[in-house]
C-alpha positions as CSV (number, residue, x, y, z in Angstrom):
1,M,13.3,10.0,13.7
2,K,14.0,11.0,10.1
3,I,13.3,9.5,6.7
4,T,16.5,8.6,5.0
5,N,15.5,6.8,1.9
6,V,12.6,5.8,-0.3
7,Q,12.8,2.6,-2.4
8,T,10.3,1.4,-5.1
9,Y,9.8,-2.0,-6.5
10,F,7.9,-3.7,-9.4
11,V,6.5,-7.0,-8.3
12,R,4.4,-9.5,-10.3
13,P,1.7,-9.9,-11.3
14,R,1.0,-6.1,-11.6
15,W,1.8,-4.3,-8.4
16,G,4.2,-1.7,-7.1
17,F,5.7,-1.6,-3.6
18,V,7.2,1.3,-1.7
19,E,9.7,1.0,1.2
20,I,10.5,4.0,3.4
21,E,13.6,3.8,5.5
22,T,14.4,5.8,8.7
23,D,17.6,6.6,10.6
24,N,16.6,4.5,13.6
25,G,16.3,1.3,11.5
26,L,12.5,1.2,11.2
27,T,11.1,0.7,7.7
28,G,7.6,0.9,6.4
29,W,5.9,-0.7,3.4
30,G,3.2,0.6,1.1
31,E,1.6,-0.5,-2.1
32,A,1.6,2.2,-4.8
33,V,0.1,1.2,-8.1
34,L,-2.5,2.1,-10.7
35,E,-3.0,-1.1,-12.6
36,G,-1.5,-0.7,-16.1
37,H,0.4,2.4,-15.1
38,C,2.8,1.1,-12.5
39,S,5.9,2.7,-14.0
40,A,4.2,6.2,-13.9
41,V,3.2,5.8,-10.3
42,L,6.5,4.5,-9.0
43,A,8.3,7.3,-10.9
44,C,5.9,9.7,-9.2
45,V,6.8,8.3,-5.8
46,Q,10.5,8.9,-6.6
47,E,9.6,12.5,-7.7
48,M,8.0,13.1,-4.3
49,K,11.1,11.9,-2.5
50,T,12.3,15.5,-2.2
51,Y,9.4,16.2,0.2
52,L,10.2,13.1,2.3
53,I,13.9,12.8,2.9
54,G,14.9,14.4,6.3
55,N,11.3,14.7,7.5
56,D,9.7,13.1,10.6
57,P,7.7,10.0,9.4
58,M,5.4,10.4,12.4
59,R,3.9,13.6,11.0
60,I,1.6,11.7,8.6
61,E,-1.1,14.4,8.2
62,D,1.5,17.1,7.5
63,I,3.3,15.0,4.9
64,W,0.1,14.0,3.3
65,S,-1.0,17.6,3.1
66,T,2.4,18.7,1.7
67,L,2.4,16.0,-1.0
68,Y,-1.2,16.9,-2.0
69,R,-1.2,20.7,-1.6
70,A,2.4,21.8,-2.4
71,G,2.0,20.9,-6.0
72,F,-0.1,23.3,-8.1
73,Y,-1.7,20.3,-10.0
74,R,-3.3,17.7,-7.8
75,G,-5.6,14.7,-7.7
76,G,-6.0,12.0,-10.4
77,G,-4.9,8.4,-10.5
78,V,-1.2,8.7,-10.7
79,L,-0.5,11.4,-8.1
80,M,-3.0,10.0,-5.6
81,S,-1.7,6.4,-6.0
82,A,1.8,7.6,-5.3
83,I,0.6,9.4,-2.2
84,A,-1.4,6.3,-1.2
85,G,1.7,4.1,-1.2
86,I,3.8,6.6,0.7
87,D,0.9,7.1,3.3
88,Q,0.6,3.4,3.9
89,A,4.4,3.1,4.5
90,L,4.3,6.0,7.0
91,W,1.5,4.4,8.9
92,D,3.4,1.1,8.9
93,I,6.4,2.9,10.5
94,K,4.2,4.7,13.1
95,G,2.6,1.4,14.1
96,K,5.9,-0.3,14.5
97,A,7.3,2.7,16.5
98,F,4.4,2.3,19.0
99,G,4.4,-1.5,18.8
100,A,0.7,-1.6,17.8
101,P,-1.4,-2.4,14.7
102,V,-2.3,0.8,12.8
103,Y,-6.0,0.5,13.8
104,E,-5.1,0.9,17.4
105,L,-3.7,4.3,16.6
106,M,-6.9,5.3,14.9
107,G,-9.2,4.8,17.8
108,G,-9.1,1.1,18.1
109,R,-11.2,-1.6,16.4
110,C,-15.0,-1.6,16.3
111,R,-15.2,-5.2,15.1
112,D,-13.1,-8.4,15.7
113,R,-13.0,-9.8,12.2
114,M,-13.9,-8.7,8.7
115,K,-16.2,-10.4,6.2
116,V,-14.5,-11.1,2.8
117,Y,-15.6,-12.2,-0.6
118,S,-13.8,-14.1,-3.4
119,W,-13.7,-13.5,-7.2
120,I,-14.9,-16.0,-9.8
121,G,-15.3,-16.2,-13.5
122,G,-12.6,-14.1,-15.0
123,D,-13.0,-11.2,-17.5
124,R,-15.4,-13.3,-19.7
125,P,-17.2,-15.3,-17.0
126,S,-18.1,-18.9,-17.6
127,D,-18.9,-22.0,-15.4
128,V,-19.7,-19.6,-12.6
129,G,-22.2,-21.8,-10.9
130,K,-19.6,-24.5,-10.3
131,A,-16.9,-21.9,-9.3
132,A,-19.3,-20.2,-6.8
133,K,-20.1,-23.5,-5.2
134,E,-16.4,-24.3,-4.8
135,K,-16.0,-21.0,-3.0
136,Q,-19.0,-21.7,-0.8
137,D,-17.6,-25.1,0.1
138,A,-14.3,-23.4,0.9
139,G,-16.1,-21.3,3.5
140,F,-16.9,-18.1,1.7
141,C,-20.4,-16.7,2.1
142,A,-20.1,-14.3,-0.9
143,I,-18.5,-14.0,-4.3
144,K,-18.1,-11.3,-7.0
145,M,-18.1,-11.8,-10.8
146,N,-18.0,-9.7,-13.9
147,A,-21.5,-9.4,-15.2
148,T,-21.0,-9.3,-18.9
149,E,-18.6,-9.1,-21.9
150,E,-18.5,-5.8,-23.7
151,L,-21.8,-4.1,-24.5
152,Q,-22.6,-1.4,-27.0
153,M,-24.6,1.6,-25.7
154,I,-27.6,-0.2,-27.2
155,D,-27.1,-3.9,-27.6
156,T,-28.9,-7.2,-28.1
157,Y,-30.9,-9.0,-25.5
158,D,-29.1,-12.3,-26.0
159,K,-26.2,-10.7,-24.0
160,I,-28.7,-9.7,-21.3
161,D,-30.1,-13.3,-21.2
162,A,-26.5,-14.7,-20.9
163,V,-25.9,-12.6,-17.7
164,L,-29.2,-13.7,-16.2
165,E,-28.4,-17.4,-16.9
166,R,-25.0,-17.1,-15.2
167,V,-26.5,-15.5,-12.1
168,A,-29.3,-18.0,-12.0
169,A,-26.7,-20.8,-12.1
170,I,-25.0,-19.4,-9.0
171,R,-28.3,-18.9,-7.1
172,E,-29.3,-22.5,-8.0
173,A,-25.9,-23.9,-6.9
174,C,-25.4,-21.9,-3.7
175,G,-28.9,-21.2,-2.4
176,K,-31.1,-18.2,-1.7
177,Y,-28.9,-16.5,0.9
178,F,-25.4,-16.8,-0.7
179,G,-24.0,-13.3,-1.5
180,I,-23.7,-12.5,-5.2
181,A,-22.0,-9.2,-6.2
182,I,-22.2,-8.4,-9.9
183,D,-19.6,-6.1,-11.4
184,F,-20.7,-4.2,-14.5
185,H,-17.0,-3.0,-14.6
186,G,-18.1,0.2,-16.4
187,R,-18.6,-1.9,-19.6
188,V,-22.3,-1.1,-19.6
189,H,-23.8,2.2,-20.6
190,K,-27.0,3.7,-19.1
191,P,-29.6,2.4,-21.5
192,M,-28.6,-1.2,-21.1
193,A,-27.6,-0.8,-17.4
194,K,-31.2,0.1,-16.5
195,V,-32.5,-3.0,-18.3
196,L,-29.9,-5.3,-16.8
197,A,-30.3,-3.9,-13.2
198,K,-34.1,-4.4,-13.4
199,K,-33.9,-7.9,-14.7
200,L,-31.3,-9.0,-12.1
201,E,-33.7,-8.1,-9.2
202,E,-35.2,-11.6,-9.1
203,F,-31.9,-13.1,-8.0
204,D,-31.5,-10.8,-4.9
205,P,-27.8,-9.7,-5.6
206,M,-25.8,-8.4,-2.7
207,F,-24.9,-5.4,-4.9
208,I,-24.2,-4.4,-8.5
209,E,-20.9,-2.6,-9.1
210,E,-20.1,0.3,-11.5
211,P,-23.4,0.0,-13.5
212,V,-22.0,3.0,-15.3
213,L,-18.7,4.8,-15.0
214,C,-18.3,7.5,-12.3
215,E,-17.8,9.9,-15.1
216,N,-21.6,9.6,-15.4
217,M,-22.3,9.7,-11.7
218,E,-25.4,11.7,-12.2
219,S,-26.9,8.6,-13.7
220,F,-26.7,6.5,-10.5
221,A,-29.8,7.9,-9.0
222,E,-31.7,7.1,-12.2
223,I,-30.5,3.5,-12.3
224,A,-31.2,3.1,-8.6
225,A,-34.8,4.1,-9.3
226,C,-35.1,1.3,-11.8
227,C,-34.3,-1.5,-9.3
228,N,-34.1,-2.6,-5.7
229,I,-30.5,-3.6,-5.7
230,P,-27.8,-1.8,-3.8
231,I,-25.4,0.1,-6.1
232,A,-21.7,0.1,-5.4
233,T,-19.0,2.2,-7.0
234,G,-15.9,4.3,-6.3
235,E,-12.8,2.4,-7.3
236,R,-12.0,5.0,-10.0
237,L,-12.3,8.0,-7.6
238,F,-9.3,9.3,-5.9
239,S,-10.1,11.9,-3.2
240,K,-12.6,13.0,-0.6
241,W,-13.6,15.7,-3.1
242,D,-14.4,13.1,-5.7
243,F,-16.5,11.2,-3.2
244,K,-18.3,14.4,-2.1
245,R,-19.7,14.8,-5.6
246,L,-20.6,11.1,-5.7
247,L,-22.4,11.1,-2.3
248,N,-24.3,14.3,-3.2
249,A,-25.3,12.8,-6.6
250,G,-27.3,10.1,-4.8
251,G,-28.3,6.6,-5.7
252,I,-25.3,4.9,-4.1
253,S,-25.5,2.4,-1.3
254,I,-21.9,1.3,-1.1
255,I,-18.6,3.1,-1.8
256,Q,-15.5,1.3,-2.9
257,P,-12.4,3.5,-2.5
258,D,-9.1,1.8,-3.2
259,L,-6.5,2.2,-0.5
260,S,-3.7,2.2,-3.1
261,H,-5.4,4.7,-5.4
262,A,-7.4,7.1,-3.1
263,G,-4.6,8.7,-1.0
264,G,-4.0,5.7,1.3
265,I,-5.2,5.2,4.9
266,T,-5.3,8.9,5.8
267,E,-7.7,9.8,3.0
268,V,-9.9,6.7,2.9
269,K,-10.5,6.9,6.6
270,K,-12.0,10.4,6.0
271,I,-13.9,9.2,2.9
272,A,-15.4,6.4,5.0
273,A,-16.5,8.8,7.7
274,M,-18.1,11.0,5.0
275,A,-20.0,8.1,3.7
276,E,-21.3,7.1,7.1
277,S,-22.9,10.5,7.4
278,Y,-24.9,9.7,4.3
279,D,-25.8,6.2,5.6
280,V,-23.7,4.7,2.9
281,A,-21.7,1.5,3.5
282,L,-17.9,0.9,2.9
283,A,-16.5,-2.0,0.9
284,P,-12.9,-1.1,-0.1
285,H,-11.7,-2.1,-3.5
286,C,-8.7,-4.4,-3.4
287,P,-7.8,-6.7,-6.3
288,L,-4.1,-6.1,-5.3
289,G,-1.4,-7.4,-3.1
290,P,-0.9,-8.0,0.7
291,I,0.2,-4.5,1.7
292,A,-3.0,-3.0,0.1
293,L,-5.1,-5.7,1.8
294,A,-3.6,-5.1,5.2
295,A,-4.1,-1.3,4.8
296,C,-7.8,-2.0,3.9
297,L,-8.3,-4.2,7.0
298,N,-6.9,-1.5,9.3
299,V,-9.4,1.0,7.9
300,D,-12.2,-1.7,8.0
301,A,-11.4,-2.3,11.7
302,T,-12.1,1.3,12.6
303,S,-15.0,2.1,10.3
304,Y,-18.5,1.3,11.5
305,N,-19.9,1.3,8.0
306,A,-17.4,-1.3,6.6
307,V,-19.5,-4.3,5.4
308,I,-17.3,-6.5,3.3
309,Q,-13.7,-6.6,2.0
310,E,-12.5,-7.5,-1.5
311,Q,-9.3,-9.6,-1.7
312,S,-7.4,-11.0,-4.6
313,I,-6.2,-14.4,-3.5
314,G,-7.1,-16.7,-6.5
315,I,-8.2,-13.8,-8.7
316,H,-7.7,-14.4,-12.5
317,Y,-5.2,-11.4,-12.8
318,N,-2.7,-13.1,-10.5
319,V,-0.4,-14.9,-12.9
320,G,3.1,-15.8,-11.9
321,K,2.9,-14.6,-8.3
322,S,0.0,-14.1,-5.8
323,V,-0.7,-12.3,-2.6
324,L,0.8,-14.6,0.0
325,D,4.0,-15.1,-1.9
326,Y,5.2,-11.8,-0.6
327,V,4.5,-12.2,3.1
328,H,6.1,-14.4,5.8
329,N,3.1,-14.3,8.1
330,T,0.7,-16.1,5.8
331,K,-1.4,-17.5,8.6
332,D,-2.6,-14.0,9.5
333,F,-4.4,-13.9,6.1
334,E,-6.3,-17.1,6.4
335,F,-10.0,-17.0,5.8
336,K,-12.4,-18.9,8.1
337,D,-16.2,-19.0,7.6
338,G,-16.0,-16.1,5.2
339,F,-14.1,-13.8,7.5
340,V,-10.5,-12.8,8.1
341,E,-9.0,-11.8,11.4
342,L,-7.7,-8.3,11.9
343,P,-4.0,-7.6,11.5
344,K,-1.9,-8.8,14.5
345,L,1.6,-7.5,13.9
346,P,2.6,-3.9,14.7
347,G,2.1,-1.5,11.8
348,L,0.1,-2.6,8.9
349,G,0.5,-6.2,9.9
350,V,2.5,-7.4,6.9
351,D,5.9,-9.2,7.3
352,V,7.2,-8.6,3.8
353,N,9.4,-11.1,2.0
354,K,11.9,-8.5,1.0
355,E,14.2,-11.0,-0.7
356,L,11.5,-12.0,-3.1
357,V,10.6,-8.3,-3.7
358,I,14.2,-7.5,-4.7
359,E,14.3,-10.5,-7.0
360,E,11.1,-9.6,-8.7
361,N,12.2,-6.0,-9.2
362,K,15.2,-7.2,-11.3
363,T,12.7,-8.0,-14.2
364,P,10.0,-5.3,-13.9
365,H,6.6,-6.3,-15.1
366,E,4.8,-4.3,-17.8
367,W,1.2,-5.4,-17.1
368,K,-1.5,-3.8,-19.3
369,N,-5.2,-4.6,-19.3
370,P,-6.8,-6.1,-22.4
371,V,-8.0,-3.8,-25.2
372,W,-11.4,-5.0,-26.5
373,H,-13.3,-4.1,-29.6
374,H,-16.9,-4.3,-30.6
375,A,-18.0,-6.2,-33.7
376,D,-17.9,-3.0,-35.7
377,G,-14.2,-2.4,-34.7
378,S,-14.8,0.4,-32.2
379,V,-13.0,0.3,-28.9
380,A,-15.0,-1.3,-26.1
381,E,-14.8,-0.6,-22.4
382,W,-12.9,-3.4,-20.6
């Protein structure tokens, strides 16, 4: 079997899909995108086409190594996201060739279903108590929300109090044991992150996410020493070498590699194993589409330290189109009692609605994240 063609597609709301075709009729799908830089990533996929055409798609490790190591410059969001989408598509082909879900080719599952959480609150969260209760009533046992609006390096305590009030509203609405994940989103700098983390302790959060950016990963241990809340991070890291530095820096309880950013299934499976050796949990980042979610679930299925899975059905970013619009097998992605079943179809487990993908690609999206400013006019972290 040989690779004959590589197609790329822009699909709303902000995603990029990759389709790899072979000479025996099998095709594989991947999701290659770096939110806000979809054009760059899909162009990079096309640039890598030279290394793919004519090669055997079953040699995933060899192709991955070639894409990563054959270029003098390597790593980073664009290159690794392009590799990630290609890698997912190759695993999809391989699973279809053997008539089995991808996780069966990686040692088989170590669990029967995967716990999931749902997003609430948007970029500037409000009415989160009511929103969390609605998710609880829908069967979820955990949610995630953005903690705060923009914060200066040193800011006022009214903003801290607003965060505490929102989290208190969720705890009051949903009870003591409902899971609350609080995403700082890199908007908070170390001085205020330490204050906020300490004050949030009383609400027993499931975890706090990105209390500071991974650019300042040496600060995680210091923040962890200020509170008894698990710290999660990793969505802006792109390789096992990035995660090696993170794990060695300490202070982290949960890693969140993104299967569409961090080199795909091949790389994240290795990252997950590295984290397990540090007694660190896995909760893959996935505010993306159905192919990315399916890739995550295949890794979750085979990773003992996987604890919960992000998914973007109903997330505030999804305007115009959503996750299940692009799949025919929607029932395979139904949530029950806060869990989702593992993929059932051969390959990644996604029956892609190609007709809709082609139609969406006729009017490529140009999604960009908001640009925020502080009161003094300086650029704020979004």
